[in-house]
C-alpha positions in Angstrom: 9.9 -33.8 -47.2 9.2 -34.3 -43.6 8.6 -31.5 -41.1 11.7 -30.5 -39.4 11.3 -31.1 -35.7 11.8 -28.0 -33.4 14.4 -28.6 -30.8 13.2 -27.9 -27.3 15.4 -26.1 -24.8 15.2 -27.3 -21.3 16.1 -25.0 -18.4 16.8 -25.8 -14.8 16.2 -22.4 -13.2 12.4 -22.6 -12.8 10.6 -22.8 -9.4 10.4 -26.2 -7.8 6.7 -26.4 -8.2 6.8 -25.9 -11.9 9.7 -28.4 -12.3 7.7 -31.0 -10.4 4.7 -30.4 -12.6 6.9 -30.4 -15.7 5.7 -27.0 -17.0 7.4 -23.9 -18.2 8.1 -21.3 -15.5 8.4 -17.6 -16.1 10.6 -17.4 -13.0 8.9 -14.3 -11.5 9.5 -13.4 -7.9 8.4 -13.8 -5.2 6.2 -16.4 -6.9 5.8 -17.2 -10.5 2.8 -16.4 -12.6 2.0 -20.1 -13.4 1.7 -20.9 -9.7 -0.4 -17.8 -9.0 -2.8 -18.6 -11.9 -3.2 -22.2 -10.9 -3.5 -21.5 -7.2 -0.4 -23.6 -6.4 2.0 -22.7 -3.6 5.2 -21.5 -5.4 8.1 -23.4 -3.8 10.7 -20.8 -5.0 14.1 -21.2 -6.5 16.4 -21.9 -3.5 18.7 -24.8 -3.2 17.3 -27.9 -1.5 19.7 -29.3 1.1 19.6 -32.9 2.1 21.7 -34.0 5.1 22.7 -37.6 4.5 24.1 -39.8 7.2 27.0 -42.3 6.7 24.5 -45.2 6.2 21.8 -43.3 4.4 21.2 -43.5 0.7 20.2 -40.5 -1.3 20.0 -39.9 -5.0 20.3 -36.1 -5.6 19.4 -34.4 -8.8 22.4 -34.4 -11.1 21.9 -30.8 -12.1 21.8 -29.7 -8.4 24.6 -31.9 -7.1 27.4 -30.1 -5.3 30.2 -32.4 -4.4 31.9 -31.7 -1.0 35.4 -31.9 -2.4 34.7 -28.9 -4.6 33.4 -26.8 -1.8 35.2 -27.6 1.4 38.7 -28.7 0.3 41.6 -26.5 1.1 39.4 -24.2 3.3 40.5 -22.7 6.6 38.6 -23.6 9.7 36.4 -20.6 10.7 35.5 -19.5 14.2 31.9 -19.2 15.3 31.7 -15.4 15.0 32.9 -15.5 11.4 30.5 -18.3 10.5 27.6 -16.3 11.9 28.6 -13.2 9.9 28.8 -15.3 6.7 25.4 -16.9 7.3 23.9 -13.5 7.8 25.2 -12.5 4.4 23.6 -15.4 2.6 20.3 -13.5 2.4 22.0 -10.5 0.8 23.1 -11.5 -2.8 23.9 -7.9 -3.6 27.0 -8.0 -1.4 29.0 -10.2 -3.8 32.8 -9.9 -3.8 32.7 -8.7 -7.4 30.6 -5.7 -6.4 32.5 -4.9 -3.2 36.0 -6.4 -3.4 37.1 -4.5 -0.2 34.5 -6.2 2.0 36.3 -9.0 3.8 32.9 -10.6 4.5 31.5 -10.4 1.0 30.7 -13.9 -0.4 33.0 -14.8 -3.2 31.9 -17.4 -5.9 34.4 -19.9 -4.5 33.3 -19.5 -0.9 31.6 -22.5 0.6 28.8 -20.2 1.6 28.1 -19.3 -2.0 26.2 -22.6 -2.4 23.5 -21.1 -0.1 21.0 -18.9 -1.8 18.1 -16.9 -0.3 14.8 -18.5 -1.1 13.7 -15.0 -2.3 16.7 -14.5 -4.5 16.2 -14.0 -8.2 17.8 -16.7 -10.4 18.8 -13.7 -12.6 20.8 -11.3 -10.4 21.6 -9.1 -13.4 17.9 -8.0 -13.5 18.3 -5.8 -10.4 17.6 -6.3 -6.7 14.7 -8.6 -7.4 15.6 -10.8 -4.4 13.8 -8.4 -2.1 10.8 -10.1 -0.6 8.4 -8.8 2.1 8.8 -10.3 5.4 5.6 -11.0 7.2 6.3 -10.0 10.8 3.9 -10.2 13.8 4.7 -6.6 14.7 6.4 -3.6 13.1 10.1 -3.8 13.5 12.1 -0.6 13.9 13.5 0.2 10.5 16.4 2.0 11.9 17.5 -1.1 13.8 17.0 -3.4 10.9 20.4 -4.8 10.0 19.2 -6.1 6.6 18.4 -2.5 5.7 21.2 -0.6 7.2 23.9 -3.0 6.1 22.7 -3.8 2.6 23.5 -1.9 -0.6 19.9 -2.3 -1.5 18.6 -0.7 1.7 16.1 1.7 0.1 14.4 -1.0 -2.0 14.5 -3.3 1.1 13.0 -0.5 3.2 10.2 0.1 0.7 9.1 -3.5 0.6 9.5 -4.4 4.2 8.4 -1.2 5.9 6.8 1.4 3.6 4.8 -1.2 1.7 3.5 -2.6 4.9 2.2 0.7 6.4 0.4 1.6 3.2 -2.1 -1.0 4.1 -3.6 -1.2 7.6 -3.0 -4.9 7.9 -0.7 -7.5 6.3 -2.0 -9.4 3.3 -0.3 -11.5 0.6 -1.9 -9.3 -2.1 -0.7 -6.0 -0.8 0.1 -4.2 -4.1 2.7 -2.0 -2.5 4.7 -5.1 -1.4 3.9 -7.4 -4.3 2.9 -5.8 -7.6 4.9 -2.6 -7.6 8.2 -4.2 -6.4 7.9 -6.9 -9.1 7.6 -4.2 -11.8 10.2 -1.9 -10.3 12.9 -4.3 -9.3 12.4 -7.0 -12.0 11.3 -5.0 -15.0 10.6 -6.6 -18.3 12.7 -5.9 -21.3 9.9 -3.9 -22.9 9.7 -1.2 -20.3 13.1 -1.2 -18.5 14.1 1.9 -20.5 10.8 3.7 -20.5 10.5 7.1 -18.9 7.5 6.0 -16.7 9.5 3.0 -15.4 12.4 5.2 -14.5 10.0 7.6 -12.8 8.4 4.8 -10.8 11.7 3.4 -9.8 13.0 6.7 -8.5 9.6 7.6 -6.9 9.8 4.3 -4.9 13.3 5.1 -3.7 12.3 8.7 -2.8 9.3 7.4 -0.8 11.5 5.0 1.1 14.0 7.8 1.9 11.2 10.1 3.0 9.8 7.6 5.4 13.3 7.1 6.9 13.5 10.9 7.4 10.1 10.9 9.2 11.2 8.0 11.4 14.3 10.1 12.5 17.1 8.3 10.7 20.5 9.4 12.2 22.0 10.6 8.8 19.0 12.9 8.1 20.8 15.3 5.8 22.2 12.5 3.7 18.8 10.9 3.4 17.2 14.2 2.5 19.6 14.5 -0.3 18.7 11.0 -1.5 15.0 11.8 -1.3 15.4 15.1 -3.2 17.6 13.5 -5.9 15.2 10.6 -6.6 12.2 12.8 -6.4 13.7 15.2 -9.0 14.6 12.3 -11.3 11.1 10.8 -10.9 9.5 14.2 -11.8 11.7 14.8 -14.8 11.1 11.3 -16.2 7.4 11.7 -15.7 7.5 14.9 -17.7 9.4 13.0 -20.5 6.7 10.3 -20.4 4.0 12.9 -20.8 5.8 14.6 -23.7 6.4 11.4 -25.6 2.8 10.3 -25.3 3.7 6.6 -25.4 2.8 5.8 -21.8 2.3 2.4 -20.2 -0.9 3.0 -18.3 -0.1 0.9 -15.2 3.5 2.0 -14.7 2.7 5.7 -15.4 -0.2 5.7 -12.9 1.9 3.9 -10.3 4.5 6.6 -10.6 2.0 9.4 -10.1 0.3 7.7 -7.1 3.7 7.0 -5.5 4.7 10.6 -5.9 1.4 11.6 -4.3 2.2 9.4 -1.4 5.6 11.1 -1.1 3.8 14.4 -0.4 1.5 12.6 2.1 4.6 11.2 3.9 6.2 14.6 3.9 3.1 16.1 5.5 2.9 18.9 2.9 -0.5 20.4 3.2 -2.3 20.3 -0.2 0.7 19.5 -2.4 -0.6 15.9 -2.8 -3.6 17.2 -4.8 -1.4 18.1 -7.8 -0.6 14.5 -8.3 -4.1 13.3 -7.5 -5.7 15.6 -10.1 -3.0 14.8 -12.6 -3.8 11.1 -12.2 -7.5 12.0 -12.6 -6.9 13.8 -15.9 -4.7 11.0 -17.2 -7.3 8.3 -16.4 -10.1 10.3 -18.0 -8.1 10.5 -21.2 -7.8 6.7 -21.3 -11.2 5.9 -19.7 -12.9 4.8 -23.0 -10.5 1.8 -23.3 -10.7 0.8 -19.6 -7.0 0.1 -19.4 -7.3 -0.8 -15.7 -8.5 -4.2 -16.8 -5.2 -5.0 -18.6 -3.0 -6.3 -15.7 -2.6 -6.5 -12.0 -0.6 -3.3 -11.7 -3.1 -1.3 -13.7 -6.0 -2.7 -11.7 -4.4 -2.3 -8.3 -3.1 1.3 -8.9 -6.4 2.5 -10.4 -8.1 1.2 -7.2 -5.5 2.8 -5.0 -5.9 6.2 -6.8 -9.7 6.0 -6.9 -10.1 5.2 -3.2 -7.8 8.1 -2.4 -9.9 10.4 -4.7 -13.0 9.3 -2.8 -11.4 10.0 0.6 -10.2 13.3 -0.8 -13.7 14.4 -1.7 -14.9 13.7 1.8 -12.7 16.4 3.4 -13.7 19.5 1.4 -16.6 21.9 2.0 -17.7 21.9 -1.6 -16.8 19.0 -3.9 -14.8 20.5 -6.7 -13.9 19.0 -10.1 -10.3 18.7 -11.2 -8.9 22.1 -12.3 -8.9 21.0 -16.0 -12.4 19.6 -15.8 -15.0 21.9 -17.2 -18.3 20.0 -16.4 -19.0 18.3 -13.1 -21.5 16.1 -15.0 -18.6 14.6 -17.0 -17.0 13.6 -13.7 -20.2 11.9 -12.5 -20.6 10.0 -15.8 -17.0 8.8 -15.6 -17.3 7.8 -12.0 -20.3 5.7 -12.8 -18.5 4.0 -15.7 -15.5 3.4 -13.4 -17.6 1.9 -10.7 -19.4 -0.3 -13.3 -16.1 -1.5 -14.5 -15.0 -2.4 -11.0 -18.3 -3.5 -9.6 -17.4 -7.1 -9.5 -13.9 -6.6 -8.2 -13.5 -7.5 -4.5 -10.5 -5.3 -4.0 -12.1 -1.8 -4.4 -11.2 -0.1 -1.1 -9.1 -3.1 -0.1 -5.9 -1.1 0.5 -7.7 1.2 2.9 -9.4 -1.6 4.8 -12.8 -1.0 3.3 -14.8 -3.0 0.7 -16.7 -2.2 -2.6 -20.1 -1.8 -0.9 -18.8 0.8 1.5 -16.8 2.7 -1.1 -19.9 2.9 -3.4 -22.0 4.2 -0.5 -19.4 6.9 0.2 -19.4 8.0 -3.5 -23.2 8.1 -3.5 -23.2 10.2 -0.3 -20.8 12.6 -2.1 -23.2 12.8 -5.1 -26.1 13.6 -2.7 -23.8 16.4 -1.2 -23.3 17.8 -4.7 -27.0 17.8 -5.4 -27.8 19.5 -2.1 -25.2 22.2 -2.8 -26.9 23.0 -6.1 -30.5 22.5 -4.8 -31.0 19.8 -7.4 -32.8 17.2 -5.2 -36.1 17.2 -3.4 -36.5 16.4 0.3 -38.4 13.2 -0.6 -35.7 12.0 -3.0 -33.0 12.8 -0.5 -34.6 10.7 2.2 -35.3 7.8 -0.2 -31.7 7.7 -1.4 -30.4 8.1 2.1 -32.5 5.2 3.3 -31.2 3.1 0.5 -27.7 3.8 1.5 -28.4 3.0 5.1 -30.0 -0.3 4.1 -26.9 -1.3 2.1 -24.6 -0.3 4.9 -26.5 -2.4 7.4 -26.0 -5.4 5.2 -22.2 -5.0 5.1 -20.4 -7.9 6.7 -23.0 -10.5 5.8 -21.7 -13.5 3.7 -21.3 -12.7 0.0 -21.8 -9.0 0.3 -18.6 -7.4 -0.8 -16.3 -8.9 1.8 -12.6 -8.6 1.5 -10.2 -10.9 -0.3 -9.7 -14.2 1.5 -7.9 -13.7 4.9 -7.0 -16.0 7.7 -6.0 -15.8 11.4 -5.1 -12.4 12.8 -5.3 -10.7 9.4 -9.0 -11.7 9.2 -9.6 -10.1 12.6 -7.8 -6.9 11.5 -9.9 -6.9 8.3 -13.1 -7.3 10.3 -12.2 -4.4 12.6 -11.6 -2.1 9.6 -14.8 -3.1 7.8 -16.8 -2.4 11.0 -15.1 1.0 11.5 -15.6 2.0 7.8 -19.2 0.9 8.0 -20.0 3.1 11.0 -18.0 6.0 9.7 -20.1 5.9 6.5 -23.2 6.2 8.7 -21.7 9.3 10.4 -20.6 10.8 7.0 -24.2 10.3 5.7 -25.8 11.9 8.7 -23.3 14.8 8.7 -23.6 15.6 5.0 -27.4 15.2 4.6 -28.9 16.0 8.0 -26.3 18.0 9.8 -26.9 15.7 12.7 -25.9 16.6 16.3 -23.1 14.5 17.9 -25.4 12.8 20.4 -27.2 11.2 17.4 -24.0 9.7 16.3 -22.6 8.5 19.6 -23.4 4.9 19.1 -21.4 4.9 15.8 -18.5 6.7 17.4 -18.4 4.1 20.2 -18.5 1.2 17.8 -15.6 2.7 15.8 -13.4 3.1 18.8 -14.3 -0.4 20.0 -12.9 -1.7 16.7 -9.8 0.5 17.1 -9.1 -0.7 20.7 -9.6 -4.3 19.7 -7.2 -3.8 16.8 -4.4 -2.4 19.0 -5.0 -4.9 21.7 -4.5 -7.7 19.1 -1.1 -6.2 18.2 -2.1 -3.9 15.3 0.0 -0.8 14.6 -1.6 1.3 11.9 -5.4 1.6 12.0 -7.0 3.4 9.0 -7.2 7.2 9.3 -10.5 8.1 7.6 -13.0 6.2 9.8 -11.1 7.0 13.0 -10.8 10.7 12.2 -14.5 10.9 11.3 -15.4 9.4 14.6 -13.0 11.6 16.6 -14.4 14.7 15.1 -17.8 13.8 16.6 -16.4 12.8 20.0 -17.9 14.7 22.8 -17.3 12.7 25.9 -13.9 12.6 27.7 -13.8 8.8 27.1 -14.1 9.1 23.4 -11.7 12.1 23.2 -9.2 10.1 25.2 -9.6 7.2 22.8 -9.0 9.6 19.9 -5.8 10.9 21.4 -4.6 7.4 22.1 -5.1 6.6 18.4 -3.4 9.8 17.3 -0.3 8.8 19.3 -0.2 5.5 17.6 -0.8 7.1 14.2 2.1 9.5 14.6 4.6 6.6 15.2 4.0 5.2 11.7 6.2 7.7 10.0 3.6 9.5 7.7 3.8 13.2 8.0 0.1 13.8 7.3 -0.7 12.4 10.8 1.0 15.4 12.4 -1.8 17.7 11.2 -4.7 15.5 12.5 -4.2 16.4 16.1 -4.3 20.1 15.4 -7.6 19.8 13.5 -9.3 17.7 16.1 -8.1 19.7 19.1 -9.5 22.8 17.4 -12.8 21.1 16.7 -13.2 20.1 20.3 -12.1 23.5 21.5 -14.7 25.3 19.4 -17.4 22.9 20.4 -16.6 23.5 24.1 -16.6 27.3 23.7 -19.9 27.3 21.8 -21.4 25.0 24.4 -20.6 27.4 27.2 -21.8 30.4 25.2 -25.1 28.8 24.2 -25.6 27.0 27.5 -26.0 23.6 25.8 -24.4 20.3 26.2 -21.4 19.7 23.8 -23.3 16.7 22.4 -25.8 19.2 21.0 -23.3 21.4 19.2 -22.7 20.6 15.6 -19.2 21.3 14.4 -18.1 20.7 10.8 -14.4 19.6 10.9 -14.1 20.5 7.2 -14.7 24.2 8.1 -12.1 23.9 10.8 -9.6 22.4 8.4 -10.3 25.2 5.9 -9.9 27.9 8.6 -6.6 26.4 9.7 -5.5 26.2 6.0 -4.7 22.6 6.4 -5.4 20.2 3.5 -4.6 16.7 4.5 -5.4 13.4 2.7 -7.0 11.1 5.3 -5.2 7.9 4.4 
């Protein structure tokens, strides 16, 4: 008996690139996995329009053929204003007539404009607002004036992708996880995790973060937006608790929810409340560390990096490096950090979302280890100097070809990346000198000047959101009027982004400068000779801010 042949099912909803190459497409948005894996440019799913003259010959695809008599017959002639309004709606699939029958401008299935589809639209509208795609803009648009956001039923998801996701990295990049990976998981979930508690938590955390940012930007309907933010935050918290109780947690989605909730507290500007989520993520990762789940997929890898870089920055702004509240032995933390770094050693994205690179982030973690050893008198002077010199040598090599550079960038993004790498490099030098030598500001002046040179070049090139950590570290050592003016200029820019943690930075820096000036007059010394630890000032002011 012959083998029964298996009937193949052919679909016509794949991206144009996969169709041209005659391969199966998973129809992911904004670009399918096959194109990403093969390095091809995904051509998307939108209709291809061909304008044919009376004497031209054109053979359209039979499956995509739309005959004029079925679209334009018996239609009224529209005026220009109405046509413009309809065209504006073609990029908003959520405003279908079936969803909003009272909207006279909603596009009905029989409308001639229904043949147009946004290139970012999902071929499966029932999967949720998966049509949302980041728009790469030369400068930050005002989210409160963005008609796509204020008019759309999906305005919070749109706002997250097009505004919040952008400011969570200091420059635009096609691999920004906040604009790419998280939206793909949240707004186009797979059938395996669509009902999971951690997915519901992440979905609501994303919406709460978007609403919180709108509040910080001064949205007119502030009370309504506060209610939305509180509602989504409460749901996200409850679903996270359910996920913990069940124990069946998807690593990447769970961690993404926790990190997103941490960022909500950062955006709110709540002093110290972000640490609850940071430590919670730390304890969760430690329980799963033996299996190295961050290697399983892009979401797990990206969010582990985002959390770990935040944890590294967190440790830089405390007087005494403390373990997580549930962690009994600091040595266990060191061993796990080493294992985590080994697992990520070859990954070029460590520190990427902050604007740093793996070499710099490793140097910062080693400086923190030296700090712990100094605090416990567990290192000799000779060993300290040898290890410090090793760190200085590696920092000096940062920026040379093949040494932990960022993911591939081009054009203006490449310049922005270079400015950030340079700033992080010199901030690490300052951090090393401050933690191991208690260096006077005049010894660090060259590094401070170099950081502000990068900041000024970034702003002059049209940048809007320079990374906090390196600039704050430089500003705390600023002694000259020129450098303090540069720091204040940066602070004004930083406050415009819509992240509440930036409001605390000015108070800390002004107090650092004030104390240095007072001590300078009392001691009769130049301010550049007066050492002032900004972490002590932060502690005295009872401000605990994450420098991201």
